[in-house]
Steps between C-alpha positions, in 0.01 A plus 500: 500500500687361797769686670768234403392519132533880514859444627585274231364737228672796660836302489445443122429864430778625711759277331382626163526863619851439641626325184360773284669770702839320488475444114395856432815613690715275261549239770479118433185429700529121547718241655324475830288211398535275804426787734185574309388131505570469872286810585223379264499154654472656847197718408344201320545277817319766715202421295541126579546409125670178396775511247289412195221748622771766528603448135137510373427808722819687377412431140150618528586823681797589271318426184210726621759766548645430153157544345441831673847611394424411139159663502652826623766532239472732218413298174799613302732431799350157567512401137879587470582338833332176410660488153853594609545329835566111532368388842312161555210664683465800269535265199217271631286816566560632137429172332193432698357859456573491131278187475219656712463851349706684766447634853188677429311167429661309783406485870757469763387154606530382139840653468641366831359144435646493149844620566540308828432174297768603241793599711503224765564617856769748521694652782427864622803660322376370167181691546661802647720582193214572255303687771804724560527572134148579462510734791807676344348549153185642670712752696735580226343421163804654310703185578298296261732603223789346688333160578684181395435131536686505844311800650321288765837373626697824485238778518782735640652490142197719389645791709831676474770340679879450496664311216442124524816313580558130443518441880181691573307325218628162625382563865149622381465198290620271796240651733221450234561147381392310813164675500425356152492150647188330638515327826496160315793598281704622802450159653573275207745699281798452737445119501642505133849508657469151602494404123699746316817683602764726353770373267700600209333537159471172309465436128265204505134503626468324840182294513295388803208306331297772319684791676802646326780742596570668172838571347722767663290532823719501811333236697479127556283237655570413859273185492417290213240215465139437537460640849632859411285482183187439712581778750552759224141438392398729796575796262273358231174551697280724282491811737854445605639488153292819414646685788857392406474633144313817596725587777811428292360727230430775765863475624654509162286795395598680827870448433517560122273809522708657776817425316357660192386804706876583544568477128662168520398162359496190725761321290745792502473590875802448725566165633502664844120528476404183698153460336654464152445172318685351202344546156463122460308457830293810432386351169418170681293676767315745261440214252348288780269782611398577132414131461279507822330818381434332161348208672266722697366660173489164312299337778227762499485507118454132482237494773307821438601603145622839604858645526555633850744762634649413823742680744777277375438546135482873541819492709710302255322628200372168368227569238272266320270507199274251329544399138257240377512199738846607633621720778815697422682608822777749463760554770845651522693179449265313262174486293288184565209346315239284666193295389196425724621165619875514482766530765578760770833645573712291747526734800633227738837436335668800638280557798767409761752748344234777525429419863871504565533846350223625739675361788827664387327827489366460851843419622656794324240725638564390855874547448462845360273620790726339765816662362319845496370459849860431638635819354 
């Protein structure tokens, strides 16, 4: 092992240790994403790695660490953690291990190759969160009883702390949201502002070719016509669309679970809470995510004859069962019936509205953090 590689691995291990200590003291451990990425980039540059090589190298080393952390966990603790917590990387691990008879029948090379192919190339903070949680459960196995869906995002909640206020919750959400976005989404999501902008609510759907702004959504088109319709297709690329819906689901889960942890419901929380969305918009967003999760299941069922469970279907609780030649998909908003050669759900119709909401969450996060820093 070269000296530069030793430095990089030591950097990863030190960050995990620092975040674990902060969380165990009841402190929110994240929010310094840009500083972490800057330091990681500098260490990788010492090795003479190009940007794509850095991404591949990061994924390999961090997934090796994840495999070791999973192997070192108590069986009961690990089972509870993988069942209770919703995290893209942990979900991918759980689903793959369930299909391959568990860790005891899996080599580190098989595990890292399989998970790397499922989760795309993520940024360091997205690997860091599950590693910190695994470190905490190994050191303090008693916290397994307090695990929630959001425990990778807010591990500090697993330890005694002061009462959660609306302002402190808002700040911690704001510090977490940007780290859920891939590099690609951070680049293209803000471009939606060229096509949609804020407006008063309206009572007639606004169409732009096959895209629709639904009733009661407070935005409007800034450009109409064929050119803007073509430009919006950048969000329809297969991997991009997948990232849009999975990231939107992650953000909505983050917000609703945190609000729920305070004993409130997202629909009844104060309007002063800046991450609040209207009931009508929330229904559109969640309905679009459920439709995409349904299509993921439907595609595999038609191609391979099996009913898969995905990170997204677990997250939004979309369930499917086979009945004769039909697939019955049950979600919160509707039950759907599909044949072998019939239609898929239309996930393009409200895609620009979903991208716009992601952009709004980024802007709100920046505003919350900026206001806190100026105090």
